[in-house]
N, CA, C and O atoms as CSV, one atom per row, in Angstrom:
chain,resi,resn,atom,element,x,y,z
A,1,UNK,N,N,22.606,-18.578,17.641
A,1,UNK,CA,C,21.907,-18.705,16.371
A,1,UNK,C,C,21.052,-19.975,16.336
A,1,UNK,O,O,19.929,-19.975,15.831
A,2,UNK,N,N,21.618,-21.067,16.891
A,2,UNK,CA,C,20.889,-22.332,16.864
A,2,UNK,C,C,19.603,-22.245,17.680
A,2,UNK,O,O,18.567,-22.776,17.280
A,3,UNK,N,N,19.680,-21.565,18.835
A,3,UNK,CA,C,18.490,-21.415,19.677
A,3,UNK,C,C,17.408,-20.602,18.983
A,3,UNK,O,O,16.220,-20.908,19.087
A,4,UNK,N,N,17.831,-19.569,18.278
A,4,UNK,CA,C,16.862,-18.734,17.552
A,4,UNK,C,C,16.201,-19.553,16.453
A,4,UNK,O,O,14.989,-19.464,16.256
A,5,UNK,N,N,16.986,-20.347,15.737
A,5,UNK,CA,C,16.418,-21.179,14.665
A,5,UNK,C,C,15.425,-22.186,15.221
A,5,UNK,O,O,14.372,-22.410,14.624
A,6,UNK,N,N,15.746,-22.800,16.362
A,6,UNK,CA,C,14.839,-23.771,16.972
A,6,UNK,C,C,13.537,-23.085,17.380
A,6,UNK,O,O,12.455,-23.633,17.170
A,7,UNK,N,N,13.638,-21.886,17.965
A,7,UNK,CA,C,12.443,-21.152,18.373
A,7,UNK,C,C,11.594,-20.771,17.164
A,7,UNK,O,O,10.369,-20.890,17.198
A,8,UNK,N,N,12.242,-20.313,16.099
A,8,UNK,CA,C,11.502,-19.931,14.894
A,8,UNK,C,C,10.807,-21.136,14.273
A,8,UNK,O,O,9.649,-21.046,13.864
A,9,UNK,N,N,11.511,-22.262,14.201
A,9,UNK,CA,C,10.912,-23.469,13.636
A,9,UNK,C,C,9.747,-23.944,14.497
A,9,UNK,O,O,8.725,-24.378,13.967
A,10,UNK,N,N,9.891,-23.864,15.827
A,10,UNK,CA,C,8.824,-24.265,16.728
A,10,UNK,C,C,7.600,-23.377,16.563
A,10,UNK,O,O,6.472,-23.868,16.521
A,11,UNK,N,N,7.823,-22.070,16.469
A,11,UNK,CA,C,6.707,-21.142,16.269
A,11,UNK,C,C,6.026,-21.375,14.933
A,11,UNK,O,O,4.798,-21.369,14.843
A,12,UNK,N,N,6.825,-21.579,13.900
A,12,UNK,CA,C,6.253,-21.815,12.577
A,12,UNK,C,C,5.436,-23.106,12.567
A,12,UNK,O,O,4.339,-23.142,12.011
A,13,UNK,N,N,5.963,-24.155,13.175
A,13,UNK,CA,C,5.249,-25.428,13.243
A,13,UNK,C,C,3.935,-25.269,14.003
A,13,UNK,O,O,2.907,-25.802,13.586
A,14,UNK,N,N,3.965,-24.531,15.124
A,14,UNK,CA,C,2.757,-24.298,15.911
A,14,UNK,C,C,1.714,-23.543,15.093
A,14,UNK,O,O,0.540,-23.914,15.080
A,15,UNK,N,N,2.145,-22.483,14.413
A,15,UNK,CA,C,1.199,-21.688,13.630
A,15,UNK,C,C,0.616,-22.489,12.465
A,15,UNK,O,O,-0.561,-22.340,12.139
A,16,UNK,N,N,1.429,-23.332,11.841
A,16,UNK,CA,C,0.917,-24.165,10.748
A,16,UNK,C,C,-0.113,-25.169,11.253
A,16,UNK,O,O,-1.137,-25.391,10.606
A,17,UNK,N,N,0.157,-25.775,12.407
A,17,UNK,CA,C,-0.813,-26.719,12.984
A,17,UNK,C,C,-2.100,-26.001,13.362
A,17,UNK,O,O,-3.192,-26.526,13.149
A,18,UNK,N,N,-1.975,-24.803,13.922
A,18,UNK,CA,C,-3.155,-24.016,14.290
A,18,UNK,C,C,-3.974,-23.673,13.056
A,18,UNK,O,O,-5.201,-23.772,13.077
A,19,UNK,N,N,-3.304,-23.269,11.976
A,19,UNK,CA,C,-4.003,-22.933,10.732
A,19,UNK,C,C,-4.706,-24.156,10.163
A,19,UNK,O,O,-5.853,-24.066,9.724
A,20,UNK,N,N,-4.027,-25.300,10.168
A,20,UNK,CA,C,-4.640,-26.535,9.663
A,20,UNK,C,C,-5.883,-26.892,10.467
A,20,UNK,O,O,-6.896,-27.294,9.895
A,21,UNK,N,N,-5.817,-26.750,11.786
A,21,UNK,CA,C,-6.958,-27.063,12.638
A,21,UNK,C,C,-8.119,-26.104,12.364
A,21,UNK,O,O,-9.271,-26.529,12.271
A,22,UNK,N,N,-7.817,-24.826,12.236
A,22,UNK,CA,C,-8.861,-23.833,11.960
A,22,UNK,C,C,-9.516,-24.121,10.621
A,22,UNK,O,O,-10.739,-24.056,10.497
A,23,UNK,N,N,-8.692,-24.446,9.600
A,23,UNK,CA,C,-9.239,-24.772,8.274
A,23,UNK,C,C,-10.085,-26.039,8.321
A,23,UNK,O,O,-11.138,-26.111,7.687
A,24,UNK,N,N,-9.626,-27.034,9.068
A,24,UNK,CA,C,-10.337,-28.305,9.152
A,24,UNK,C,C,-11.693,-28.145,9.823
A,24,UNK,O,O,-12.677,-28.747,9.392
A,25,UNK,N,N,-11.748,-27.338,10.872
A,25,UNK,CA,C,-13.000,-27.142,11.614
A,25,UNK,C,C,-13.923,-26.175,10.878
A,25,UNK,O,O,-15.141,-26.221,11.048
A,26,UNK,N,N,-13.335,-25.292,10.053
A,26,UNK,CA,C,-14.151,-24.350,9.293
A,26,UNK,C,C,-14.444,-23.058,10.032
A,26,UNK,O,O,-15.433,-22.383,9.748
A,27,UNK,N,N,-13.587,-22.715,10.976
A,27,UNK,CA,C,-13.767,-21.457,11.704
A,27,UNK,C,C,-13.345,-20.312,10.800
A,27,UNK,O,O,-12.292,-20.360,10.164
A,28,UNK,N,N,-14.170,-19.293,10.752
A,28,UNK,CA,C,-13.837,-18.123,9.956
A,28,UNK,C,C,-13.180,-17.088,10.866
A,28,UNK,O,O,-13.774,-16.635,11.844
A,29,UNK,N,N,-11.965,-16.729,10.533
A,29,UNK,CA,C,-11.211,-15.778,11.344
A,29,UNK,C,C,-11.675,-14.364,11.007
A,29,UNK,O,O,-11.813,-14.025,9.831
A,30,UNK,N,N,-11.920,-13.529,12.028
A,30,UNK,CA,C,-12.346,-12.161,11.765
A,30,UNK,C,C,-11.260,-11.377,11.030
A,30,UNK,O,O,-10.066,-11.589,11.242
A,31,UNK,N,N,-11.695,-10.485,10.181
A,31,UNK,CA,C,-10.761,-9.652,9.437
A,31,UNK,C,C,-10.997,-8.192,9.781
A,31,UNK,O,O,-12.051,-7.814,10.293
A,32,UNK,N,N,-10.012,-7.399,9.494
A,32,UNK,CA,C,-10.100,-5.961,9.758
A,32,UNK,C,C,-10.026,-5.229,8.429
A,32,UNK,O,O,-9.217,-5.568,7.565
A,33,UNK,N,N,-10.861,-4.241,8.276
A,33,UNK,CA,C,-10.837,-3.418,7.081
A,33,UNK,C,C,-10.532,-1.988,7.500
A,33,UNK,O,O,-11.156,-1.450,8.415
A,34,UNK,N,N,-9.575,-1.386,6.828
A,34,UNK,CA,C,-9.187,-0.011,7.140
A,34,UNK,C,C,-9.529,0.856,5.944
A,34,UNK,O,O,-9.139,0.558,4.815
A,35,UNK,N,N,-10.257,1.923,6.198
A,35,UNK,CA,C,-10.626,2.853,5.134
A,35,UNK,C,C,-10.184,4.251,5.526
A,35,UNK,O,O,-10.221,4.628,6.698
A,36,UNK,N,N,-9.770,5.004,4.534
A,36,UNK,CA,C,-9.350,6.387,4.760
A,36,UNK,C,C,-10.209,7.305,3.915
A,36,UNK,O,O,-10.567,6.986,2.781
A,37,UNK,N,N,-10.531,8.447,4.489
A,37,UNK,CA,C,-11.224,9.483,3.734
A,37,UNK,C,C,-10.294,10.678,3.631
A,37,UNK,O,O,-9.555,10.993,4.564
A,38,UNK,N,N,-10.343,11.328,2.497
A,38,UNK,CA,C,-9.556,12.544,2.263
A,38,UNK,C,C,-8.068,12.295,2.500
A,38,UNK,O,O,-7.404,13.069,3.190
A,39,UNK,N,N,-7.559,11.227,1.931
A,39,UNK,CA,C,-6.155,10.862,2.080
A,39,UNK,C,C,-5.392,11.309,0.846
A,39,UNK,O,O,-5.748,10.951,-0.277
A,40,UNK,N,N,-4.355,12.082,1.053
A,40,UNK,CA,C,-3.489,12.520,-0.039
A,40,UNK,C,C,-2.085,11.991,0.205
A,40,UNK,O,O,-1.563,12.076,1.316
A,41,UNK,N,N,-1.486,11.453,-0.828
A,41,UNK,CA,C,-0.132,10.937,-0.738
A,41,UNK,C,C,0.701,11.596,-1.821
A,41,UNK,O,O,0.311,11.638,-2.988
A,42,UNK,N,N,1.854,12.111,-1.418
A,42,UNK,CA,C,2.769,12.723,-2.384
A,42,UNK,C,C,4.105,12.007,-2.299
A,42,UNK,O,O,4.544,11.617,-1.217
A,43,UNK,N,N,4.747,11.836,-3.445
A,43,UNK,CA,C,6.052,11.193,-3.471
A,43,UNK,C,C,6.827,11.690,-4.677
A,43,UNK,O,O,6.251,12.042,-5.707
A,44,UNK,N,N,8.144,11.713,-4.529
A,44,UNK,CA,C,9.005,12.023,-5.657
A,44,UNK,C,C,9.454,10.705,-6.256
A,44,UNK,O,O,9.945,9.828,-5.546
A,45,UNK,N,N,9.288,10.567,-7.537
A,45,UNK,CA,C,9.684,9.328,-8.196
A,45,UNK,C,C,10.523,9.668,-9.421
A,45,UNK,O,O,10.156,10.522,-10.229
A,46,UNK,N,N,11.629,9.000,-9.538
A,46,UNK,CA,C,12.489,9.185,-10.697
A,46,UNK,C,C,12.267,8.021,-11.638
A,46,UNK,O,O,12.179,6.871,-11.208
A,47,UNK,N,N,12.176,8.320,-12.923
A,47,UNK,CA,C,11.876,7.298,-13.917
A,47,UNK,C,C,13.072,7.160,-14.850
A,47,UNK,O,O,13.764,8.135,-15.143
A,48,UNK,N,N,13.301,5.961,-15.302
A,48,UNK,CA,C,14.372,5.740,-16.266
A,48,UNK,C,C,15.706,5.543,-15.577
A,48,UNK,O,O,15.773,4.974,-14.487
A,49,UNK,N,N,16.780,6.019,-16.220
A,49,UNK,CA,C,18.125,5.827,-15.710
A,49,UNK,C,C,18.371,6.500,-14.376
A,49,UNK,O,O,19.194,6.031,-13.591
A,50,UNK,N,N,17.664,7.604,-14.102
A,50,UNK,CA,C,17.852,8.315,-12.835
A,50,UNK,C,C,17.276,7.528,-11.668
A,50,UNK,O,O,17.592,7.832,-10.518
A,51,UNK,N,N,16.450,6.539,-11.922
A,51,UNK,CA,C,15.853,5.758,-10.837
A,51,UNK,C,C,16.846,4.747,-10.268
A,51,UNK,O,O,16.644,4.245,-9.163
A,52,UNK,N,N,17.903,4.446,-10.996
A,52,UNK,CA,C,18.897,3.486,-10.513
A,52,UNK,C,C,19.720,4.114,-9.391
A,52,UNK,O,O,20.147,5.262,-9.514
A,53,UNK,N,N,19.948,3.386,-8.305
A,53,UNK,CA,C,20.669,3.945,-7.159
A,53,UNK,C,C,22.185,3.917,-7.337
A,53,UNK,O,O,22.884,3.145,-6.682
A,54,UNK,N,N,22.679,4.763,-8.226
A,54,UNK,CA,C,24.122,4.877,-8.412
A,54,UNK,C,C,24.621,6.111,-7.674
A,54,UNK,O,O,23.825,6.970,-7.293
A,55,UNK,N,N,25.914,6.206,-7.472
A,55,UNK,CA,C,26.492,7.357,-6.787
A,55,UNK,C,C,26.198,8.641,-7.551
A,55,UNK,O,O,25.808,9.644,-6.952
A,56,UNK,N,N,26.379,8.618,-8.858
A,56,UNK,CA,C,26.127,9.812,-9.670
A,56,UNK,C,C,24.658,10.238,-9.588
A,56,UNK,O,O,24.363,11.425,-9.441
A,57,UNK,N,N,23.743,9.280,-9.683
A,57,UNK,CA,C,22.326,9.619,-9.604
A,57,UNK,C,C,21.954,10.155,-8.225
A,57,UNK,O,O,21.146,11.079,-8.122
A,58,UNK,N,N,22.528,9.594,-7.169
A,58,UNK,CA,C,22.243,10.084,-5.819
A,58,UNK,C,C,22.710,11.514,-5.649
A,58,UNK,O,O,22.003,12.338,-5.069
A,59,UNK,N,N,23.896,11.815,-6.151
A,59,UNK,CA,C,24.418,13.187,-6.063
A,59,UNK,C,C,23.556,14.130,-6.879
A,59,UNK,O,O,23.229,15.224,-6.419
A,60,UNK,N,N,23.185,13.726,-8.077
A,60,UNK,CA,C,22.328,14.554,-8.937
A,60,UNK,C,C,20.980,14.801,-8.283
A,60,UNK,O,O,20.493,15.932,-8.290
A,61,UNK,N,N,20.372,13.773,-7.719
A,61,UNK,CA,C,19.075,13.922,-7.062
A,61,UNK,C,C,19.177,14.845,-5.850
A,61,UNK,O,O,18.310,15.694,-5.644
A,62,UNK,N,N,20.240,14.682,-5.042
A,62,UNK,CA,C,20.418,15.532,-3.874
A,62,UNK,C,C,20.636,16.981,-4.276
A,62,UNK,O,O,20.101,17.888,-3.637
A,63,UNK,N,N,21.412,17.210,-5.327
A,63,UNK,CA,C,21.638,18.580,-5.794
A,63,UNK,C,C,20.349,19.177,-6.319
A,63,UNK,O,O,20.084,20.361,-6.108
A,64,UNK,N,N,19.551,18.385,-6.994
A,64,UNK,CA,C,18.285,18.887,-7.542
A,64,UNK,C,C,17.324,19.266,-6.420
A,64,UNK,O,O,16.620,20.271,-6.521
A,65,UNK,N,N,17.288,18.468,-5.347
A,65,UNK,CA,C,16.417,18.757,-4.215
A,65,UNK,C,C,16.844,20.071,-3.543
A,65,UNK,O,O,15.993,20.865,-3.143
A,66,UNK,N,N,18.141,20.299,-3.421
A,66,UNK,CA,C,18.644,21.515,-2.785
A,66,UNK,C,C,18.390,22.750,-3.627
A,66,UNK,O,O,18.315,23.852,-3.082
A,67,UNK,N,N,18.254,22.604,-4.942
A,67,UNK,CA,C,18.004,23.754,-5.801
A,67,UNK,C,C,16.538,24.181,-5.789
A,67,UNK,O,O,16.224,25.340,-6.061
A,68,UNK,N,N,15.660,23.263,-5.480
A,68,UNK,CA,C,14.217,23.570,-5.510
A,68,UNK,C,C,13.811,24.330,-4.303
A,68,UNK,O,O,12.638,24.675,-4.155
């Protein structure tokens, strides 16, 4: 665990120094833009008390899915 923490802290410190240097010099980092055409997203969403992840709600939701 200690070795992992040291590695994470070292990486974080390196990235922070790199960011500070980039900001100081004024280099603009390239960005990526992703666009989708004809994208449809469907989801089941429960609102209210049924949205809470309780055992009773999970059983009710599972039974409802099996009935449809």
